[in-house]
N, C-alpha and C positions, 0 to 999 in steps of 0.2 A: 525421437522424431522431431524434426524441425521443419519450418516453413519459411516462406520468404516474406519479409515485411519491406516494402519500398517507400522511400519518402522523396520528396522534391525539395531541393535546396537551391538557393540563388547560386548562379554560375560562379561567383567569386568565391564562395565557400567551398565549392568543388575543386576549384584550382588551388585554393589554399590546403585542402585536404591531400591533394596530389603531391604538393611540395614535401609532406611529411609521410610519404608512401610507406617507409619503414615502421611507422607506429601501428599498433594492433588496434585499428579503428572498430573492428567487429566486436572484439571483446569489450572495448570501452563503451560502445553504444549499447550493447547488450546489459551491461552492468548498469548504466544510466537508466535505462528503460525498467529494469527490475527494481532499482531503487525508488523510482518514481511511483511504480505500481504498488510497492509496499506502503509508500506514504499516502497514496490515494485510498488504499484498502483501509488503513488505519483511520483515516479521516471519515470514511463511510461508517466504520464500525462505531466511531465515537459519536456520530450524529445519531445513529440507531439507539445507542445507550442513552443519549440526551433525550431523546423522543420517549424512551421508556421511562426515564426518570420524571419527565414532565407528567407523564399519566399517573405516576405513583404519589406525586406531590399531594400532601394533605392526608394521605392514607396511612394508617398505622402499619409499621413494619414488625416483623417478628424478631424476638431477641436474637442476638448473634449466637448464643449457645444453642439455640434450637436449629438454626441454619447449618451449624458445623455438625450437629448430630445427625441431621438429615443427609449431609454430604457424606458422612461416614457410613451410612446405612444402619444406624441404630433406630 
């Protein structure tokens, strides 16, 4: 399912786009938006991780072997 996303651009840009009417603008713009969304999502996740790490500063962490065993379900 898809929906419409409309944007306003300066008239000069619209005129330039028209000159390259054979270019697949729809797929190019979709790809650019998807790429930017992945980038923004990664930035958001990294900020959340940083916030969690700041909360953990100074607290002892469990040994890595224990975390691995818990992850494996032992």
